C-alpha positions in Angstrom: -22.5 -13.1 0.8 -24.1 -9.8 1.4 -22.2 -6.8 2.7 -23.4 -3.5 4.1 -20.2 -1.3 3.2 -19.0 -3.2 0.1 -20.6 -3.7 -3.3 -19.3 -6.8 -5.3 -19.9 -7.5 -9.0 -18.4 -10.2 -11.3 -18.3 -10.2 -15.1 -15.9 -11.7 -17.6 -13.5 -12.9 -15.0 -13.2 -9.4 -13.5 -14.4 -8.8 -9.9 -15.2 -5.2 -9.0 -15.2 -4.4 -5.2 -16.8 -1.0 -4.6 -16.3 0.9 -1.2 -19.9 1.9 -0.2 -20.2 4.0 2.8 -21.1 7.2 1.2 -22.3 8.9 4.4 -18.7 8.9 5.6 -17.0 9.3 2.2 -16.1 5.7 2.3 -14.0 6.1 5.5 -12.6 2.9 6.9 -13.8 1.6 10.2 -13.6 -1.9 11.7 -16.7 -3.1 9.9 -15.5 -2.0 6.4 -12.2 -3.6 7.1 -13.9 -7.0 8.1 -16.0 -6.9 4.9 -13.0 -6.0 2.8 -11.1 -8.9 4.2 -14.0 -11.2 3.5 -14.4 -9.9 -0.1 -10.6 -10.5 -0.8 -11.0 -14.0 0.5 -14.0 -14.6 -1.8 -11.9 -13.3 -4.7 -8.8 -15.4 -4.0 -11.1 -18.5 -3.7 -13.1 -17.8 -6.9 -11.4 -19.8 -9.9 -13.5 -17.6 -12.3 -11.8 -14.2 -11.1 -8.7 -13.2 -13.0 -8.6 -9.7 -12.0 -9.9 -7.6 -9.1 -10.7 -3.9 -9.4 -11.2 -1.6 -6.2 -13.0 1.7 -6.5 -15.3 3.8 -4.4 -18.8 5.1 -4.5 -19.5 8.8 -5.2 -16.9 11.4 -5.1 -14.5 9.6 -2.7 -12.4 6.5 -3.1 -11.4 6.1 0.6 -11.4 9.3 2.6 -9.2 7.7 5.2 -9.7 5.8 8.5 -12.6 6.5 10.5 -11.6 9.4 13.0 -14.5 9.1 15.2 -13.8 5.4 15.8 -10.0 5.9 16.3 -10.6 8.7 18.7 -12.1 6.2 21.2 -9.0 4.0 21.2 -5.8 4.2 23.2 -2.7 2.2 23.8 -3.0 -1.5 22.8 -6.5 -1.1 21.5 -5.3 1.3 18.8 -2.4 -1.0 18.0 -4.8 -3.8 17.4 -7.0 -1.6 15.1 -3.9 -0.5 13.1 -2.5 -4.0 12.9 -5.8 -5.3 11.6 -6.0 -2.7 8.9 -2.4 -3.4 8.0 -3.0 -7.1 7.9 -6.0 -6.8 5.6 -4.1 -4.4 3.4 -1.3 -6.8 3.2 -3.7 -9.5 2.1 -4.7 -7.3 -0.8 -0.9 -6.7 -1.7 -0.4 -10.6 -1.7 -3.4 -11.5 -3.5 -2.2 -14.0 -6.3 -4.5 -12.4 -8.7 -3.6 -8.7 -10.3 -5.3 -5.8 -8.6 -6.2 -2.5 -10.0 -7.3 0.7 -8.1 -9.7 2.8 -9.9 -9.2 6.0 -8.0 -12.4 7.9 -8.5 -11.8 10.7 -6.0 -10.4 11.5 -2.6 -7.7 8.9 -1.4 -6.7 10.4 1.9 -4.7 8.6 4.8 -5.8 5.0 4.7 -7.1 5.5 1.0 -3.7 6.5 -0.1 -2.2 3.6 1.8 -4.6 1.1 0.3 -3.6 2.3 -3.2 0.0 1.5 -2.3 -1.2 -2.1 -1.8 -2.6 -2.7 -5.4 -0.7 -3.6 -8.5 -1.9 -1.1 -11.0 -3.4 2.4 -10.1 -5.5 4.5 -12.6 -7.2 7.6 -11.3 -9.6 10.2 -12.9 -8.2 13.7 -13.2 -9.9 15.2 -10.3 -8.6 12.6 -7.9 -6.7 13.9 -4.9 -4.2 11.9 -2.8 -2.9 12.9 0.8 -1.3 11.5 3.8 -2.6 13.9 6.4 -1.7 11.9 9.6 1.0 14.4 11.0 -1.6 17.3 10.7 -3.6 15.2 13.3 -0.8 14.4 15.7 -0.4 10.8 14.5 1.7 8.8 12.0 0.3 6.8 9.1 -0.9 3.3 10.6 -1.6 1.1 7.6 2.1 0.9 6.6 2.3 3.9 4.5 5.7 4.7 6.0 7.0 1.4 4.7 5.3 1.4 1.2 5.6 5.1 0.0 9.5 5.1 0.3 9.6 2.1 -1.9 7.3 3.8 -4.5 8.6 7.3 -4.6 12.0 7.1 -2.8 12.8 8.1 0.8 13.2 11.8 0.3 10.1 12.3 -1.5 8.2 10.0 0.8 9.4 12.0 3.8 8.4 15.3 2.2 4.8 13.9 1.6 4.4 12.6 5.1 6.1 15.4 7.0 4.1 18.1 5.2 0.9 16.2 5.0 0.3 18.1 1.6 -2.3 17.3 -1.0 -1.3 15.8 -4.5 -3.3 16.3 -7.5 -3.6 13.1 -9.8 -1.1 14.6 -12.1 1.4 15.1 -9.4 0.9 11.6 -8.2 1.4 10.3 -11.8 4.7 12.1 -12.1 5.8 10.7 -8.9 5.2 7.3 -10.0 2.4 6.7 -7.7 -0.2 6.3 -10.4 0.1 4.4 -13.7 -2.4 6.5 -15.6 -4.6 9.5 -15.2 -7.8 9.8 -17.4 -10.8 12.1 -17.8 -13.5 11.5 -15.0 -16.1 10.2 -17.5 -13.6 7.7 -18.9 -12.2 6.0 -15.7 -14.1 2.9 -15.4 -13.9 2.3 -19.2 -10.0 2.6 -19.2 -10.0 0.5 -16.0 -12.0 -2.5 -17.5 -10.0 -2.2 -20.8 -6.8 -2.8 -19.0 -8.5 -5.5 -16.8 -9.7 -7.3 -19.9 -6.2 -7.1 -21.6 -4.8 -8.8 -18.3 -7.6 -11.3 -17.9 -6.8 -12.8 -21.4 -3.3 -13.7 -20.4 -2.1 -16.6 -18.3 -3.5 -16.3 -14.8 -0.9 -18.9 -13.6 1.9 -16.9 -15.2 0.7 -13.7 -13.7 0.4 -15.2 -10.3 4.0 -16.5 -10.5 5.4 -13.3 -11.8 3.6 -11.2 -9.1 5.0 -13.6 -6.4 8.4 -13.3 -7.7 8.4 -9.5 -7.9 6.7 -9.3 -4.3 9.4 -11.4 -2.8 12.3 -9.9 -4.8 11.3 -6.3 -3.8 12.8 -6.9 -0.3 15.7 -9.2 -1.2 19.3 -9.1 -2.5 19.3 -9.3 -6.3 21.0 -12.6 -6.2 18.5 -14.2 -4.1 15.7 -12.6 -6.3 17.3 -14.1 -9.5 17.0 -17.6 -7.9 13.3 -16.9 -6.8 12.6 -15.9 -10.3 14.2 -19.1 -11.8 12.0 -21.1 -9.4 8.8 -19.5 -10.5 9.6 -19.7 -14.2 10.5 -23.3 -13.9 7.3 -24.0 -12.1 5.3 -22.6 -15.0 6.4 -25.3 -17.3 4.1 -28.3 -17.6 1.1 -26.2 -16.6 -1.8 -26.0 -18.9 -1.3 -22.5 -19.4 2.3 -23.0 -20.5 1.4 -25.8 -22.9 -1.5 -23.7 -24.4 0.7 -20.7 -24.8 3.4 -22.6 -26.6 0.9 -24.4 -28.7 -0.7 -21.2 -29.8 2.5 -19.5 -30.5 3.4 -22.6 -32.9 0.0 -22.6 -34.3 0.1 -18.9 -35.1 -3.2 -18.4 -33.3 -4.3 -16.4 -30.1 -3.9 -18.3 -26.9 -7.1 -19.6 -25.2 -6.1 -19.6 -21.6 -9.7 -19.9 -20.2 
């Protein structure tokens, strides 16, 4: 499938999705969201893909939602736009395959909110993150008000959203938003290194673990414990479980592929 605003590449079980709208610093408009939705569906359906990487072209990861498009909407229309973006982001969050954000530059507004939907976030040292919505007279619209408090705590989230201040990559790392910060020229090397390590493990077990963590995040610990038991038990009897146990007993690396 050909896209206008997204580039897709697949190699060694790793799919790389690159936001490609350089004339707008990769800002999210309706067309980008539709293409992202289709790209995520392709990744989900492709049995060869074991890890998905999201990054941006040029100096921007995603500079935010497209202000020019949003400015033309009112009332129910803007609600539909926001809900559509939030639904696509949720699809990324619930993707049964692990996702990595390779934050190559600006991640403002919707870009910051997108990062919060991914499983692992690695940024280059020049990256900048910001939720500037209140400086524009609006609120975050792609569920940043819901995900950021879970990531950094309510007080920190309120500070970042109420002030709209810029975060350096180092600050975002210290707050727990990013997993790692690396030199700019080493970003994709580090991202692919981690993606390859993940791709070598059991995709079945990772999907189960991710589902358990996602479900347990919003549930009481007692409910979460039972969810974990169910997913753990479901792993037994799968080809990956049998290969994993056999490789352990035979003292050799597992070959899940």
